[in-house]
PyMOL CGO cylinders between C-alpha atoms (Angstrom):
from pymol import cmd
from pymol.cgo import CYLINDER

trace = [
    CYLINDER, 114.80, 1.95, -63.73, 115.51, 4.90, -61.93, 0.3, 1, 1, 1, 1, 1, 1,
    CYLINDER, 115.51, 4.90, -61.93, 116.84, 3.30, -58.80, 0.3, 1, 1, 1, 1, 1, 1,
    CYLINDER, 116.84, 3.30, -58.80, 118.61, 1.25, -60.97, 0.3, 1, 1, 1, 1, 1, 1,
    CYLINDER, 118.61, 1.25, -60.97, 120.18, 3.87, -62.41, 0.3, 1, 1, 1, 1, 1, 1,
    CYLINDER, 120.18, 3.87, -62.41, 120.72, 5.98, -59.41, 0.3, 1, 1, 1, 1, 1, 1,
    CYLINDER, 120.72, 5.98, -59.41, 122.21, 3.21, -57.79, 0.3, 1, 1, 1, 1, 1, 1,
    CYLINDER, 122.21, 3.21, -57.79, 124.40, 2.71, -60.57, 0.3, 1, 1, 1, 1, 1, 1,
    CYLINDER, 124.40, 2.71, -60.57, 125.29, 6.28, -60.63, 0.3, 1, 1, 1, 1, 1, 1,
    CYLINDER, 125.29, 6.28, -60.63, 126.15, 6.17, -56.70, 0.3, 1, 1, 1, 1, 1, 1,
    CYLINDER, 126.15, 6.17, -56.70, 128.39, 2.83, -56.99, 0.3, 1, 1, 1, 1, 1, 1,
    CYLINDER, 128.39, 2.83, -56.99, 130.34, 4.02, -60.16, 0.3, 1, 1, 1, 1, 1, 1,
    CYLINDER, 130.34, 4.02, -60.16, 130.62, 7.87, -59.03, 0.3, 1, 1, 1, 1, 1, 1,
    CYLINDER, 130.62, 7.87, -59.03, 131.75, 6.29, -55.35, 0.3, 1, 1, 1, 1, 1, 1,
    CYLINDER, 131.75, 6.29, -55.35, 133.93, 3.72, -57.29, 0.3, 1, 1, 1, 1, 1, 1,
    CYLINDER, 133.93, 3.72, -57.29, 135.51, 6.50, -59.57, 0.3, 1, 1, 1, 1, 1, 1,
    CYLINDER, 135.51, 6.50, -59.57, 137.00, 7.96, -56.74, 0.3, 1, 1, 1, 1, 1, 1,
    CYLINDER, 137.00, 7.96, -56.74, 139.16, 5.37, -56.77, 0.3, 1, 1, 1, 1, 1, 1,
    CYLINDER, 139.16, 5.37, -56.77, 139.82, 4.37, -60.09, 0.3, 1, 1, 1, 1, 1, 1,
    CYLINDER, 139.82, 4.37, -60.09, 143.13, 3.92, -61.64, 0.3, 1, 1, 1, 1, 1, 1,
    CYLINDER, 143.13, 3.92, -61.64, 141.69, 5.41, -65.07, 0.3, 1, 1, 1, 1, 1, 1,
    CYLINDER, 141.69, 5.41, -65.07, 138.61, 5.85, -67.24, 0.3, 1, 1, 1, 1, 1, 1,
    CYLINDER, 138.61, 5.85, -67.24, 137.92, 5.59, -70.92, 0.3, 1, 1, 1, 1, 1, 1,
    CYLINDER, 137.92, 5.59, -70.92, 135.58, 5.47, -73.41, 0.3, 1, 1, 1, 1, 1, 1,
    CYLINDER, 135.58, 5.47, -73.41, 135.60, 2.63, -76.26, 0.3, 1, 1, 1, 1, 1, 1,
    CYLINDER, 135.60, 2.63, -76.26, 133.15, 1.67, -79.30, 0.3, 1, 1, 1, 1, 1, 1,
    CYLINDER, 133.15, 1.67, -79.30, 132.36, -0.71, -82.07, 0.3, 1, 1, 1, 1, 1, 1,
    CYLINDER, 132.36, -0.71, -82.07, 130.87, -2.59, -84.20, 0.3, 1, 1, 1, 1, 1, 1,
    CYLINDER, 130.87, -2.59, -84.20, 128.27, -5.60, -83.09, 0.3, 1, 1, 1, 1, 1, 1,
    CYLINDER, 128.27, -5.60, -83.09, 127.77, -8.11, -85.62, 0.3, 1, 1, 1, 1, 1, 1,
    CYLINDER, 127.77, -8.11, -85.62, 124.47, -10.12, -84.87, 0.3, 1, 1, 1, 1, 1, 1,
    CYLINDER, 124.47, -10.12, -84.87, 124.59, -13.75, -84.82, 0.3, 1, 1, 1, 1, 1, 1,
    CYLINDER, 124.59, -13.75, -84.82, 121.97, -17.04, -84.33, 0.3, 1, 1, 1, 1, 1, 1,
    CYLINDER, 121.97, -17.04, -84.33, 118.54, -15.18, -83.03, 0.3, 1, 1, 1, 1, 1, 1,
    CYLINDER, 118.54, -15.18, -83.03, 119.36, -11.78, -83.27, 0.3, 1, 1, 1, 1, 1, 1,
    CYLINDER, 119.36, -11.78, -83.27, 121.24, -12.33, -87.09, 0.3, 1, 1, 1, 1, 1, 1,
    CYLINDER, 121.24, -12.33, -87.09, 116.85, -13.29, -88.26, 0.3, 1, 1, 1, 1, 1, 1,
    CYLINDER, 116.85, -13.29, -88.26, 115.05, -10.34, -85.99, 0.3, 1, 1, 1, 1, 1, 1,
    CYLINDER, 115.05, -10.34, -85.99, 117.72, -6.85, -86.32, 0.3, 1, 1, 1, 1, 1, 1,
    CYLINDER, 117.72, -6.85, -86.32, 120.58, -5.96, -87.88, 0.3, 1, 1, 1, 1, 1, 1,
    CYLINDER, 120.58, -5.96, -87.88, 124.16, -5.59, -86.99, 0.3, 1, 1, 1, 1, 1, 1,
    CYLINDER, 124.16, -5.59, -86.99, 124.71, -2.00, -85.71, 0.3, 1, 1, 1, 1, 1, 1,
    CYLINDER, 124.71, -2.00, -85.71, 127.27, -0.27, -83.19, 0.3, 1, 1, 1, 1, 1, 1,
    CYLINDER, 127.27, -0.27, -83.19, 127.44, 0.35, -79.96, 0.3, 1, 1, 1, 1, 1, 1,
    CYLINDER, 127.44, 0.35, -79.96, 129.85, 2.61, -77.22, 0.3, 1, 1, 1, 1, 1, 1,
    CYLINDER, 129.85, 2.61, -77.22, 130.63, 2.92, -73.31, 0.3, 1, 1, 1, 1, 1, 1,
    CYLINDER, 130.63, 2.92, -73.31, 132.38, 3.87, -71.27, 0.3, 1, 1, 1, 1, 1, 1,
    CYLINDER, 132.38, 3.87, -71.27, 134.88, 1.90, -68.77, 0.3, 1, 1, 1, 1, 1, 1,
    CYLINDER, 134.88, 1.90, -68.77, 136.64, 1.77, -65.49, 0.3, 1, 1, 1, 1, 1, 1,
    CYLINDER, 136.64, 1.77, -65.49, 140.33, 0.27, -65.07, 0.3, 1, 1, 1, 1, 1, 1,
    CYLINDER, 140.33, 0.27, -65.07, 139.77, -0.19, -61.03, 0.3, 1, 1, 1, 1, 1, 1,
    CYLINDER, 139.77, -0.19, -61.03, 143.72, -2.03, -61.00, 0.3, 1, 1, 1, 1, 1, 1,
    CYLINDER, 143.72, -2.03, -61.00, 144.89, -4.93, -59.99, 0.3, 1, 1, 1, 1, 1, 1,
    CYLINDER, 144.89, -4.93, -59.99, 143.36, -7.65, -58.22, 0.3, 1, 1, 1, 1, 1, 1,
    CYLINDER, 143.36, -7.65, -58.22, 145.09, -10.95, -56.35, 0.3, 1, 1, 1, 1, 1, 1,
    CYLINDER, 145.09, -10.95, -56.35, 148.05, -10.28, -58.55, 0.3, 1, 1, 1, 1, 1, 1,
    CYLINDER, 148.05, -10.28, -58.55, 149.69, -7.96, -61.04, 0.3, 1, 1, 1, 1, 1, 1,
    CYLINDER, 149.69, -7.96, -61.04, 148.46, -9.38, -64.20, 0.3, 1, 1, 1, 1, 1, 1,
    CYLINDER, 148.46, -9.38, -64.20, 145.02, -9.51, -63.28, 0.3, 1, 1, 1, 1, 1, 1,
    CYLINDER, 145.02, -9.51, -63.28, 142.87, -6.09, -63.55, 0.3, 1, 1, 1, 1, 1, 1,
    CYLINDER, 142.87, -6.09, -63.55, 139.38, -5.21, -62.57, 0.3, 1, 1, 1, 1, 1, 1,
    CYLINDER, 139.38, -5.21, -62.57, 137.41, -3.05, -65.53, 0.3, 1, 1, 1, 1, 1, 1,
    CYLINDER, 137.41, -3.05, -65.53, 133.77, -2.51, -64.95, 0.3, 1, 1, 1, 1, 1, 1,
    CYLINDER, 133.77, -2.51, -64.95, 131.65, -0.79, -67.60, 0.3, 1, 1, 1, 1, 1, 1,
    CYLINDER, 131.65, -0.79, -67.60, 128.42, 0.60, -69.20, 0.3, 1, 1, 1, 1, 1, 1,
    CYLINDER, 128.42, 0.60, -69.20, 127.17, 0.22, -72.68, 0.3, 1, 1, 1, 1, 1, 1,
    CYLINDER, 127.17, 0.22, -72.68, 124.65, 1.20, -75.20, 0.3, 1, 1, 1, 1, 1, 1,
    CYLINDER, 124.65, 1.20, -75.20, 123.43, -0.50, -78.61, 0.3, 1, 1, 1, 1, 1, 1,
    CYLINDER, 123.43, -0.50, -78.61, 120.27, -0.61, -80.25, 0.3, 1, 1, 1, 1, 1, 1,
    CYLINDER, 120.27, -0.61, -80.25, 118.69, -3.46, -81.63, 0.3, 1, 1, 1, 1, 1, 1,
    CYLINDER, 118.69, -3.46, -81.63, 116.58, -2.64, -84.67, 0.3, 1, 1, 1, 1, 1, 1,
    CYLINDER, 116.58, -2.64, -84.67, 115.37, -3.74, -88.14, 0.3, 1, 1, 1, 1, 1, 1,
    CYLINDER, 115.37, -3.74, -88.14, 115.87, -1.21, -90.71, 0.3, 1, 1, 1, 1, 1, 1,
    CYLINDER, 115.87, -1.21, -90.71, 113.65, -3.19, -93.47, 0.3, 1, 1, 1, 1, 1, 1,
    CYLINDER, 113.65, -3.19, -93.47, 110.63, -3.74, -91.41, 0.3, 1, 1, 1, 1, 1, 1,
    CYLINDER, 110.63, -3.74, -91.41, 111.55, 0.28, -90.22, 0.3, 1, 1, 1, 1, 1, 1,
    CYLINDER, 111.55, 0.28, -90.22, 111.24, -1.08, -86.35, 0.3, 1, 1, 1, 1, 1, 1,
    CYLINDER, 111.24, -1.08, -86.35, 113.11, -0.21, -83.37, 0.3, 1, 1, 1, 1, 1, 1,
    CYLINDER, 113.11, -0.21, -83.37, 113.17, -3.48, -81.22, 0.3, 1, 1, 1, 1, 1, 1,
    CYLINDER, 113.17, -3.48, -81.22, 114.93, -2.19, -77.99, 0.3, 1, 1, 1, 1, 1, 1,
    CYLINDER, 114.93, -2.19, -77.99, 117.51, 0.09, -76.71, 0.3, 1, 1, 1, 1, 1, 1,
    CYLINDER, 117.51, 0.09, -76.71, 120.32, -2.01, -74.28, 0.3, 1, 1, 1, 1, 1, 1,
    CYLINDER, 120.32, -2.01, -74.28, 122.29, -0.85, -71.69, 0.3, 1, 1, 1, 1, 1, 1,
    CYLINDER, 122.29, -0.85, -71.69, 124.89, -3.39, -70.57, 0.3, 1, 1, 1, 1, 1, 1,
    CYLINDER, 124.89, -3.39, -70.57, 126.30, -3.06, -67.10, 0.3, 1, 1, 1, 1, 1, 1,
    CYLINDER, 126.30, -3.06, -67.10, 129.38, -5.35, -67.42, 0.3, 1, 1, 1, 1, 1, 1,
    CYLINDER, 129.38, -5.35, -67.42, 132.24, -6.83, -64.36, 0.3, 1, 1, 1, 1, 1, 1,
    CYLINDER, 132.24, -6.83, -64.36, 135.19, -7.67, -66.75, 0.3, 1, 1, 1, 1, 1, 1,
    CYLINDER, 135.19, -7.67, -66.75, 138.28, -9.03, -65.68, 0.3, 1, 1, 1, 1, 1, 1,
    CYLINDER, 138.28, -9.03, -65.68, 141.32, -8.56, -67.69, 0.3, 1, 1, 1, 1, 1, 1,
    CYLINDER, 141.32, -8.56, -67.69, 144.45, -11.19, -67.46, 0.3, 1, 1, 1, 1, 1, 1,
    CYLINDER, 144.45, -11.19, -67.46, 147.29, -9.76, -69.14, 0.3, 1, 1, 1, 1, 1, 1,
    CYLINDER, 147.29, -9.76, -69.14, 149.38, -13.13, -69.40, 0.3, 1, 1, 1, 1, 1, 1,
    CYLINDER, 149.38, -13.13, -69.40, 152.30, -11.57, -71.03, 0.3, 1, 1, 1, 1, 1, 1,
    CYLINDER, 152.30, -11.57, -71.03, 152.70, -8.80, -68.14, 0.3, 1, 1, 1, 1, 1, 1,
    CYLINDER, 152.70, -8.80, -68.14, 152.13, -5.33, -68.41, 0.3, 1, 1, 1, 1, 1, 1,
    CYLINDER, 152.13, -5.33, -68.41, 154.48, -3.96, -71.18, 0.3, 1, 1, 1, 1, 1, 1,
    CYLINDER, 154.48, -3.96, -71.18, 154.10, -1.23, -74.32, 0.3, 1, 1, 1, 1, 1, 1,
    CYLINDER, 154.10, -1.23, -74.32, 151.82, -4.01, -75.89, 0.3, 1, 1, 1, 1, 1, 1,
    CYLINDER, 151.82, -4.01, -75.89, 149.59, -6.26, -73.68, 0.3, 1, 1, 1, 1, 1, 1,
    CYLINDER, 149.59, -6.26, -73.68, 147.85, -8.63, -74.75, 0.3, 1, 1, 1, 1, 1, 1,
    CYLINDER, 147.85, -8.63, -74.75, 145.02, -9.95, -72.75, 0.3, 1, 1, 1, 1, 1, 1,
    CYLINDER, 145.02, -9.95, -72.75, 142.13, -12.30, -72.18, 0.3, 1, 1, 1, 1, 1, 1,
    CYLINDER, 142.13, -12.30, -72.18, 139.10, -11.56, -70.57, 0.3, 1, 1, 1, 1, 1, 1,
    CYLINDER, 139.10, -11.56, -70.57, 135.50, -12.57, -69.14, 0.3, 1, 1, 1, 1, 1, 1,
    CYLINDER, 135.50, -12.57, -69.14, 132.66, -11.20, -67.23, 0.3, 1, 1, 1, 1, 1, 1,
    CYLINDER, 132.66, -11.20, -67.23, 128.98, -11.21, -66.45, 0.3, 1, 1, 1, 1, 1, 1,
    CYLINDER, 128.98, -11.21, -66.45, 127.08, -8.35, -67.60, 0.3, 1, 1, 1, 1, 1, 1,
    CYLINDER, 127.08, -8.35, -67.60, 123.36, -7.09, -66.67, 0.3, 1, 1, 1, 1, 1, 1,
    CYLINDER, 123.36, -7.09, -66.67, 121.56, -6.05, -69.96, 0.3, 1, 1, 1, 1, 1, 1,
    CYLINDER, 121.56, -6.05, -69.96, 119.14, -3.81, -69.49, 0.3, 1, 1, 1, 1, 1, 1,
    CYLINDER, 119.14, -3.81, -69.49, 116.20, -3.74, -72.79, 0.3, 1, 1, 1, 1, 1, 1,
    CYLINDER, 116.20, -3.74, -72.79, 114.45, -0.77, -73.53, 0.3, 1, 1, 1, 1, 1, 1,
    CYLINDER, 114.45, -0.77, -73.53, 111.14, -1.71, -75.91, 0.3, 1, 1, 1, 1, 1, 1,
    CYLINDER, 111.14, -1.71, -75.91, 110.47, 1.20, -77.94, 0.3, 1, 1, 1, 1, 1, 1,
    CYLINDER, 110.47, 1.20, -77.94, 106.97, -0.35, -78.74, 0.3, 1, 1, 1, 1, 1, 1,
    CYLINDER, 106.97, -0.35, -78.74, 105.52, 0.39, -75.38, 0.3, 1, 1, 1, 1, 1, 1,
    CYLINDER, 105.52, 0.39, -75.38, 104.30, -2.92, -75.00, 0.3, 1, 1, 1, 1, 1, 1,
    CYLINDER, 104.30, -2.92, -75.00, 106.58, -3.52, -72.18, 0.3, 1, 1, 1, 1, 1, 1,
    CYLINDER, 106.58, -3.52, -72.18, 108.03, -1.65, -69.60, 0.3, 1, 1, 1, 1, 1, 1,
    CYLINDER, 108.03, -1.65, -69.60, 111.35, -3.28, -70.22, 0.3, 1, 1, 1, 1, 1, 1,
    CYLINDER, 111.35, -3.28, -70.22, 113.06, -6.12, -69.46, 0.3, 1, 1, 1, 1, 1, 1,
    CYLINDER, 113.06, -6.12, -69.46, 116.60, -7.32, -67.90, 0.3, 1, 1, 1, 1, 1, 1,
    CYLINDER, 116.60, -7.32, -67.90, 119.13, -10.73, -68.70, 0.3, 1, 1, 1, 1, 1, 1,
    CYLINDER, 119.13, -10.73, -68.70, 122.37, -11.74, -66.64, 0.3, 1, 1, 1, 1, 1, 1,
    CYLINDER, 122.37, -11.74, -66.64, 124.96, -12.41, -69.72, 0.3, 1, 1, 1, 1, 1, 1,
    CYLINDER, 124.96, -12.41, -69.72, 128.22, -13.04, -70.11, 0.3, 1, 1, 1, 1, 1, 1,
    CYLINDER, 128.22, -13.04, -70.11, 131.17, -12.44, -72.17, 0.3, 1, 1, 1, 1, 1, 1,
    CYLINDER, 131.17, -12.44, -72.17, 134.53, -13.70, -73.37, 0.3, 1, 1, 1, 1, 1, 1,
    CYLINDER, 134.53, -13.70, -73.37, 137.12, -11.73, -74.81, 0.3, 1, 1, 1, 1, 1, 1,
    CYLINDER, 137.12, -11.73, -74.81, 141.07, -11.33, -76.32, 0.3, 1, 1, 1, 1, 1, 1,
    CYLINDER, 141.07, -11.33, -76.32, 142.93, -8.23, -77.31, 0.3, 1, 1, 1, 1, 1, 1,
    CYLINDER, 142.93, -8.23, -77.31, 145.42, -5.87, -76.45, 0.3, 1, 1, 1, 1, 1, 1,
    CYLINDER, 145.42, -5.87, -76.45, 146.35, -2.64, -75.01, 0.3, 1, 1, 1, 1, 1, 1,
    CYLINDER, 146.35, -2.64, -75.01, 149.23, -0.52, -76.52, 0.3, 1, 1, 1, 1, 1, 1,
    CYLINDER, 149.23, -0.52, -76.52, 150.76, 2.32, -74.14, 0.3, 1, 1, 1, 1, 1, 1,
    CYLINDER, 150.76, 2.32, -74.14, 150.47, 5.94, -75.95, 0.3, 1, 1, 1, 1, 1, 1,
    CYLINDER, 150.47, 5.94, -75.95, 152.05, 9.02, -74.66, 0.3, 1, 1, 1, 1, 1, 1,
    CYLINDER, 152.05, 9.02, -74.66, 151.77, 10.20, -71.45, 0.3, 1, 1, 1, 1, 1, 1,
    CYLINDER, 151.77, 10.20, -71.45, 148.95, 8.89, -69.19, 0.3, 1, 1, 1, 1, 1, 1,
    CYLINDER, 148.95, 8.89, -69.19, 147.08, 7.33, -72.63, 0.3, 1, 1, 1, 1, 1, 1,
    CYLINDER, 147.08, 7.33, -72.63, 146.65, 3.62, -74.00, 0.3, 1, 1, 1, 1, 1, 1,
    CYLINDER, 146.65, 3.62, -74.00, 144.62, 2.47, -76.95, 0.3, 1, 1, 1, 1, 1, 1,
    CYLINDER, 144.62, 2.47, -76.95, 142.46, -1.10, -76.61, 0.3, 1, 1, 1, 1, 1, 1,
    CYLINDER, 142.46, -1.10, -76.61, 141.45, -3.00, -78.91, 0.3, 1, 1, 1, 1, 1, 1,
    CYLINDER, 141.45, -3.00, -78.91, 138.96, -6.20, -78.38, 0.3, 1, 1, 1, 1, 1, 1,
    CYLINDER, 138.96, -6.20, -78.38, 136.74, -8.99, -79.97, 0.3, 1, 1, 1, 1, 1, 1,
    CYLINDER, 136.74, -8.99, -79.97, 134.44, -9.88, -77.67, 0.3, 1, 1, 1, 1, 1, 1,
    CYLINDER, 134.44, -9.88, -77.67, 132.03, -12.47, -77.87, 0.3, 1, 1, 1, 1, 1, 1,
    CYLINDER, 132.03, -12.47, -77.87, 128.89, -12.25, -75.50, 0.3, 1, 1, 1, 1, 1, 1,
    CYLINDER, 128.89, -12.25, -75.50, 125.89, -14.14, -74.65, 0.3, 1, 1, 1, 1, 1, 1,
    CYLINDER, 125.89, -14.14, -74.65, 123.07, -11.53, -73.73, 0.3, 1, 1, 1, 1, 1, 1,
    CYLINDER, 123.07, -11.53, -73.73, 120.74, -13.76, -72.06, 0.3, 1, 1, 1, 1, 1, 1,
    CYLINDER, 120.74, -13.76, -72.06, 122.62, -17.00, -70.23, 0.3, 1, 1, 1, 1, 1, 1,
    CYLINDER, 122.62, -17.00, -70.23, 119.54, -18.66, -70.55, 0.3, 1, 1, 1, 1, 1, 1,
    CYLINDER, 119.54, -18.66, -70.55, 118.68, -18.50, -73.70, 0.3, 1, 1, 1, 1, 1, 1,
    CYLINDER, 118.68, -18.50, -73.70, 122.19, -18.83, -75.70, 0.3, 1, 1, 1, 1, 1, 1,
    CYLINDER, 122.19, -18.83, -75.70, 120.60, -18.43, -78.97, 0.3, 1, 1, 1, 1, 1, 1,
    CYLINDER, 120.60, -18.43, -78.97, 121.19, -14.61, -78.79, 0.3, 1, 1, 1, 1, 1, 1,
    CYLINDER, 121.19, -14.61, -78.79, 124.71, -14.01, -79.22, 0.3, 1, 1, 1, 1, 1, 1,
    CYLINDER, 124.71, -14.01, -79.22, 127.18, -10.85, -80.27, 0.3, 1, 1, 1, 1, 1, 1,
    CYLINDER, 127.18, -10.85, -80.27, 130.45, -10.42, -81.78, 0.3, 1, 1, 1, 1, 1, 1,
    CYLINDER, 130.45, -10.42, -81.78, 131.90, -7.05, -81.01, 0.3, 1, 1, 1, 1, 1, 1,
    CYLINDER, 131.90, -7.05, -81.01, 135.09, -5.59, -82.45, 0.3, 1, 1, 1, 1, 1, 1,
    CYLINDER, 135.09, -5.59, -82.45, 135.93, -2.60, -80.14, 0.3, 1, 1, 1, 1, 1, 1,
    CYLINDER, 135.93, -2.60, -80.14, 138.09, -0.06, -80.13, 0.3, 1, 1, 1, 1, 1, 1,
    CYLINDER, 138.09, -0.06, -80.13, 138.92, 2.45, -76.88, 0.3, 1, 1, 1, 1, 1, 1,
    CYLINDER, 138.92, 2.45, -76.88, 141.00, 5.29, -75.22, 0.3, 1, 1, 1, 1, 1, 1,
    CYLINDER, 141.00, 5.29, -75.22, 142.00, 5.31, -71.63, 0.3, 1, 1, 1, 1, 1, 1,
    CYLINDER, 142.00, 5.31, -71.63, 143.38, 7.50, -69.59, 0.3, 1, 1, 1, 1, 1, 1,
    CYLINDER, 143.38, 7.50, -69.59, 145.27, 6.90, -66.30, 0.3, 1, 1, 1, 1, 1, 1,
    CYLINDER, 145.27, 6.90, -66.30, 145.43, 9.45, -63.02, 0.3, 1, 1, 1, 1, 1, 1,
]
cmd.load_cgo(trace, "trace")
């Protein structure tokens, strides 16, 4: 775990020097399928880097890190803390304007830190699809609203979450 965090810190610190913007986001996470039976809906939050355009002007790369807790309050059990590393591609299909709708997708690496100490942790590859809109605010600020559908583990497609997020980005 320490090696993974060190690598991520180096990669994202080095990459942030070239980032076009940085921001925070968070929102409500609704559990579905197997998750709905075991854990409660929860909140999520994270940090996102806008690395600028890729291949053409309407495609942007925005990697990010996020966190959420899988827990069941009725059973008074905290199942796991989940740390996600996201490699998201945003397609602004109507161009970049005052209001810019987008569609996106991206892989994610989810690290599970179990609270019951029964294991040291686990990681799974996930996949996300999302849609939303960017709103230009005053100066270098942007507001982002998005709806995400994600499979936490692509090998087990019965662990899905829908996130409704809001974020604010600052551009350099």
